[in-house]
VEXTI-827367 format. One record per residue (C-alpha): x, y, z; residue in one letter. Coordinates in steps of 0.5 Angstrom, whole numbers, plus 2048, in hexadecimal, padded with zeros to 3 digits. Layout:
N
<r><c1>X</c1><c2>Y</c2><c3>Z</c3><type>a</type></r>
...
***
This chain:
93
<r><c1>7A5</c1><c2>807</c2><c3>737</c3><type>m</type></r>
<r><c1>7A0</c1><c2>806</c2><c3>73D</c3><type>k</type></r>
<r><c1>7A4</c1><c2>807</c2><c3>743</c3><type>v</type></r>
<r><c1>7A2</c1><c2>803</c2><c3>748</c3><type>t</type></r>
<r><c1>7A6</c1><c2>7FE</c2><c3>74E</c3><type>p</type></r>
<r><c1>7A8</c1><c2>7FA</c2><c3>74B</c3><type>d</type></r>
<r><c1>7AC</c1><c2>7FE</c2><c3>746</c3><type>i</type></r>
<r><c1>7B1</c1><c2>7FB</c2><c3>74B</c3><type>i</type></r>
<r><c1>7B1</c1><c2>7F4</c2><c3>746</c3><type>r</type></r>
<r><c1>7B4</c1><c2>7F9</c2><c3>740</c3><type>e</type></r>
<r><c1>7BB</c1><c2>7F8</c2><c3>73D</c3><type>e</type></r>
<r><c1>7BF</c1><c2>7FF</c2><c3>73F</c3><type>f</type></r>
<r><c1>7C4</c1><c2>7FC</c2><c3>739</c3><type>v</type></r>
<r><c1>7C4</c1><c2>801</c2><c3>734</c3><type>g</type></r>
<r><c1>7C0</c1><c2>806</c2><c3>737</c3><type>t</type></r>
<r><c1>7C3</c1><c2>80E</c2><c3>738</c3><type>t</type></r>
<r><c1>7C3</c1><c2>80F</c2><c3>73F</c3><type>s</type></r>
<r><c1>7C5</c1><c2>814</c2><c3>744</c3><type>i</type></r>
<r><c1>7C6</c1><c2>814</c2><c3>74B</c3><type>v</type></r>
<r><c1>7C2</c1><c2>819</c2><c3>74E</c3><type>a</type></r>
<r><c1>7C4</c1><c2>819</c2><c3>755</c3><type>s</type></r>
<r><c1>7C9</c1><c2>815</c2><c3>759</c3><type>s</type></r>
<r><c1>7CC</c1><c2>816</c2><c3>761</c3><type>p</type></r>
<r><c1>7D3</c1><c2>816</c2><c3>75C</c3><type>q</type></r>
<r><c1>7D4</c1><c2>81C</c2><c3>759</c3><type>s</type></r>
<r><c1>7D9</c1><c2>819</c2><c3>755</c3><type>g</type></r>
<r><c1>7D2</c1><c2>815</c2><c3>751</c3><type>y</type></r>
<r><c1>7CE</c1><c2>81A</c2><c3>750</c3><type>v</type></r>
<r><c1>7CD</c1><c2>81D</c2><c3>749</c3><type>g</type></r>
<r><c1>7CF</c1><c2>817</c2><c3>746</c3><type>i</type></r>
<r><c1>7CC</c1><c2>816</c2><c3>73F</c3><type>r</type></r>
<r><c1>7CC</c1><c2>811</c2><c3>73A</c3><type>g</type></r>
<r><c1>7CB</c1><c2>809</c2><c3>737</c3><type>e</type></r>
<r><c1>7CA</c1><c2>804</c2><c3>73C</c3><type>v</type></r>
<r><c1>7D0</c1><c2>7FF</c2><c3>739</c3><type>v</type></r>
<r><c1>7CF</c1><c2>7FA</c2><c3>73F</c3><type>g</type></r>
<r><c1>7CC</c1><c2>7F8</c2><c3>744</c3><type>e</type></r>
<r><c1>7CD</c1><c2>7F4</c2><c3>74B</c3><type>t</type></r>
<r><c1>7CA</c1><c2>7F2</c2><c3>751</c3><type>r</type></r>
<r><c1>7CD</c1><c2>7F9</c2><c3>754</c3><type>n</type></r>
<r><c1>7CF</c1><c2>7FD</c2><c3>750</c3><type>t</type></r>
<r><c1>7CD</c1><c2>800</c2><c3>748</c3><type>f</type></r>
<r><c1>7D3</c1><c2>801</c2><c3>743</c3><type>t</type></r>
<r><c1>7D1</c1><c2>808</c2><c3>740</c3><type>i</type></r>
<r><c1>7D5</c1><c2>80A</c2><c3>739</c3><type>q</type></r>
<r><c1>7D6</c1><c2>812</c2><c3>73A</c3><type>q</type></r>
<r><c1>7DB</c1><c2>815</c2><c3>735</c3><type>q</type></r>
<r><c1>7DE</c1><c2>80F</c2><c3>733</c3><type>g</type></r>
<r><c1>7E0</c1><c2>80E</c2><c3>73A</c3><type>t</type></r>
<r><c1>7DD</c1><c2>807</c2><c3>73E</c3><type>a</type></r>
<r><c1>7DA</c1><c2>80A</c2><c3>745</c3><type>k</type></r>
<r><c1>7D8</c1><c2>805</c2><c3>74A</c3><type>r</type></r>
<r><c1>7D2</c1><c2>807</c2><c3>74F</c3><type>v</type></r>
<r><c1>7CF</c1><c2>804</c2><c3>754</c3><type>v</type></r>
<r><c1>7C8</c1><c2>802</c2><c3>755</c3><type>k</type></r>
<r><c1>7C6</c1><c2>803</c2><c3>75C</c3><type>d</type></r>
<r><c1>7CA</c1><c2>80A</c2><c3>75C</c3><type>q</type></r>
<r><c1>7C7</c1><c2>80D</c2><c3>756</c3><type>a</type></r>
<r><c1>7BF</c1><c2>810</c2><c3>753</c3><type>v</type></r>
<r><c1>7BF</c1><c2>80E</c2><c3>74B</c3><type>f</type></r>
<r><c1>7BC</c1><c2>812</c2><c3>746</c3><type>q</type></r>
<r><c1>7BA</c1><c2>80D</c2><c3>740</c3><type>f</type></r>
<r><c1>7B8</c1><c2>810</c2><c3>739</c3><type>q</type></r>
<r><c1>7B6</c1><c2>80A</c2><c3>735</c3><type>f</type></r>
<r><c1>7B4</c1><c2>809</c2><c3>72E</c3><type>s</type></r>
<r><c1>7AE</c1><c2>80B</c2><c3>72E</c3><type>d</type></r>
<r><c1>7B0</c1><c2>812</c2><c3>731</c3><type>g</type></r>
<r><c1>7AD</c1><c2>810</c2><c3>738</c3><type>t</type></r>
<r><c1>7B1</c1><c2>812</c2><c3>73F</c3><type>v</type></r>
<r><c1>7B0</c1><c2>80F</c2><c3>745</c3><type>v</type></r>
<r><c1>7B3</c1><c2>812</c2><c3>74B</c3><type>e</type></r>
<r><c1>7B6</c1><c2>80B</c2><c3>74E</c3><type>i</type></r>
<r><c1>7B9</c1><c2>80A</c2><c3>756</c3><type>d</type></r>
<r><c1>7BF</c1><c2>806</c2><c3>754</c3><type>g</type></r>
<r><c1>7BD</c1><c2>801</c2><c3>75C</c3><type>k</type></r>
<r><c1>7B8</c1><c2>7FE</c2><c3>757</c3><type>l</type></r>
<r><c1>7BC</c1><c2>7FC</c2><c3>752</c3><type>l</type></r>
<r><c1>7C1</c1><c2>7F7</c2><c3>756</c3><type>m</type></r>
<r><c1>7C2</c1><c2>7F0</c2><c3>754</c3><type>g</type></r>
<r><c1>7C5</c1><c2>7ED</c2><c3>74F</c3><type>k</type></r>
<r><c1>7BF</c1><c2>7EF</c2><c3>748</c3><type>p</type></r>
<r><c1>7BD</c1><c2>7E8</c2><c3>747</c3><type>e</type></r>
<r><c1>7BA</c1><c2>7E8</c2><c3>74F</c3><type>d</type></r>
<r><c1>7B7</c1><c2>7EF</c2><c3>74E</c3><type>r</type></r>
<r><c1>7B2</c1><c2>7EB</c2><c3>749</c3><type>l</type></r>
<r><c1>7B0</c1><c2>7E8</c2><c3>74F</c3><type>k</type></r>
<r><c1>7AF</c1><c2>7ED</c2><c3>754</c3><type>k</type></r>
<r><c1>7A9</c1><c2>7F0</c2><c3>757</c3><type>q</type></r>
<r><c1>7A8</c1><c2>7F6</c2><c3>757</c3><type>v</type></r>
<r><c1>7A2</c1><c2>7FB</c2><c3>75B</c3><type>k</type></r>
<r><c1>79E</c1><c2>7FF</c2><c3>759</c3><type>r</type></r>
<r><c1>7A0</c1><c2>806</c2><c3>75C</c3><type>l</type></r>
<r><c1>79A</c1><c2>80A</c2><c3>759</c3><type>w</type></r>
***
């Protein structure tokens, strides 16, 4: 997978996710499969327990099915999944 600013338009449900950093110490280290997404949260299945993580309070690492690992600030992922398709992102590099 080619990593571009359009990565925020990807579907994250079904990917493996790790909360890399967060001001909320309880979020750091949550690891598992993303099983749900709302406008403000991801639901991550961790060892049989569903953990809800607020998007703008965390930096996520996602591993896609082809093995690509991407770290994304949750603030870029705010909004409904279907509305992210319309979002324009400035190229940072």
